C-alpha positions in Angstrom: -11.8 40.2 12.1 -13.7 42.6 10.9 -16.7 41.5 13.8 -14.2 42.6 16.2 -13.5 46.3 14.6 -17.4 46.8 14.3 -17.7 46.1 18.0 -13.9 46.9 19.8 -15.0 47.9 23.2 -13.8 51.3 24.3 -12.7 52.5 27.9 -16.1 52.9 28.7 -16.8 49.1 28.1 -19.5 50.0 25.5 -19.4 49.0 21.9 -17.8 51.1 19.7 -18.4 51.2 15.8 -15.5 52.3 13.9 -16.1 54.0 11.0 -12.9 56.6 10.7 -11.2 57.1 7.8 -7.7 58.5 8.1 -6.2 60.6 4.9 -9.3 58.6 2.8 -6.4 55.6 2.4 -7.6 52.8 5.0 -10.1 52.5 7.6 -8.7 53.3 11.0 -10.0 53.4 14.5 -7.6 52.8 17.9 -4.3 52.7 15.8 -5.6 50.2 13.5 -5.7 50.6 9.8 -6.6 48.4 7.0 -7.0 48.4 2.8 -7.5 45.4 0.4 -6.1 44.2 -2.8 -8.1 42.5 -5.1 -6.4 39.4 -5.5 -8.3 38.5 -9.2 -7.5 42.0 -10.9 -3.9 41.8 -9.2 -3.4 38.7 -10.8 -4.7 39.6 -14.7 -2.7 42.9 -14.5 0.5 41.2 -13.2 3.0 41.1 -15.9 4.6 38.7 -14.3 1.9 36.4 -14.1 0.9 37.1 -17.7 4.4 35.9 -18.3 4.4 32.7 -16.5 0.9 31.8 -17.8 2.0 31.9 -21.2 4.9 29.7 -20.4 3.1 27.3 -18.7 0.4 27.2 -21.6 3.9 26.7 -24.2 4.9 23.6 -22.0 1.2 22.4 -22.0 0.9 22.6 -25.2 4.5 20.9 -26.0 3.9 18.0 -23.9 0.3 17.2 -25.7 2.6 17.2 -28.7 5.1 14.7 -27.5 2.4 12.7 -26.1 0.0 13.0 -29.1 3.0 11.9 -31.7 3.5 8.8 -29.6 -0.1 8.1 -29.3 -0.3 8.4 -32.9 2.6 6.0 -33.5 1.2 3.4 -31.1 -2.0 3.2 -32.7 -0.6 2.8 -36.0 1.3 0.1 -34.7 -1.9 -1.4 -33.1 -4.0 -0.9 -36.4 -0.7 -2.8 -38.3 -1.0 -5.3 -35.8 -5.0 -6.0 -36.5 -3.9 -5.9 -40.3 -1.4 -8.6 -40.0 -3.1 -10.7 -37.0 -4.6 -13.0 -38.9 -1.7 -13.9 -40.9 0.7 -14.2 -37.2 1.3 -17.3 -35.8 0.1 -17.8 -32.3 3.5 -17.1 -30.8 4.2 -14.1 -33.2 0.5 -12.7 -32.4 1.4 -13.6 -28.2 4.6 -11.6 -28.7 3.2 -8.8 -30.4 0.3 -8.5 -27.9 2.7 -8.6 -25.2 5.2 -5.7 -27.0 2.1 -3.5 -27.7 0.7 -3.8 -23.9 3.9 -2.7 -22.7 4.0 0.5 -25.1 0.4 1.2 -24.0 1.7 1.1 -20.2 4.9 3.4 -21.1 2.2 6.0 -22.9 -0.2 5.9 -19.6 2.7 6.5 -17.6 4.3 9.4 -20.0 1.2 11.0 -19.5 1.2 11.0 -16.0 4.8 12.1 -15.9 4.0 15.0 -17.9 0.9 15.8 -16.0 2.6 15.4 -12.7 5.6 17.8 -14.0 3.5 20.8 -15.6 1.3 20.9 -12.4 4.7 20.8 -10.2 5.8 23.6 -12.5 2.9 25.6 -11.9 2.8 25.2 -8.2 6.5 26.4 -8.1 5.9 29.3 -10.4 2.7 30.1 -8.5 4.8 29.7 -5.0 7.4 32.2 -6.8 4.3 34.8 -7.8 3.0 34.5 -3.8 6.5 35.2 -2.4 6.9 37.8 -5.0 3.6 40.1 -4.1 4.6 39.1 0.0 8.1 40.8 -0.3 6.3 43.5 -2.3 3.7 44.2 0.1 5.9 44.0 3.0 8.2 46.8 1.8 5.5 48.7 0.5 3.9 48.9 3.9 7.3 49.9 5.3 6.0 53.7 4.3 2.3 53.1 4.5 2.2 51.4 7.9 -1.0 49.9 7.9 -2.1 47.4 10.4 -3.5 44.7 8.0 -3.8 44.7 4.0 -6.7 42.2 3.2 -7.5 40.3 -0.1 -10.6 40.2 -1.7 -11.4 38.6 -4.9 -14.0 35.5 -6.4 -14.9 33.0 -3.3 -12.8 35.2 -1.3 -14.7 36.1 2.5 -14.6 40.2 1.8 -18.0 40.5 -0.2 -17.9 44.3 -0.4 -15.1 47.0 0.6 -15.2 50.8 0.1 -13.3 51.4 -2.9 -11.3 54.4 -1.0 -9.5 51.2 0.8 -8.6 49.5 -2.6 -4.6 49.5 -2.9 -4.9 47.4 -6.1 -3.5 49.4 -8.8 -0.8 51.2 -6.4 0.2 47.7 -5.7 -0.2 46.3 -9.1 1.9 49.4 -10.7 5.0 48.8 -8.2 4.8 45.1 -8.8 5.2 45.4 -12.5 7.5 48.5 -11.8 10.0 45.7 -9.8 9.2 43.0 -12.3 10.4 45.1 -15.4 14.0 46.3 -13.2 14.6 42.6 -12.7 13.6 41.6 -16.3 15.9 44.2 -17.6 
């Protein structure tokens, strides 16, 4: 996209370098205007994201606590078996071992299920956040009429942008305002 904008061909057939800024708000040329949002900053400042991160952390700690309690109970039961093992009959030892193996498998399954549930919950919340941001940007753009609203951040494809084209703070303020209205 930037390559296209940089070497866009004019009516004369020669490359035209686009450097015009319209009102200091966007990069424009031939009817094209663009701005960008720093996703890292947006995610760090958006109140809904902060709330979701906190909730997910609480759920993770709760799941870890549930699992730890069951794992501790299993370890206690296993230690009791080791202490009583020599005094057990072979049949009792086999039954106890089978029961302990079944409980261990249940623990492994529980850990996997808790992990999967947390991952699914995080994915669902991230999709909601992305939807909220996208919907907000559509509404925001109704009054600003940008051709493109790009995203930048760590690992992004935009390595450097003119700070005059950065609308991150406006977007964060708008998203937080909407979030507070929905929350109340």
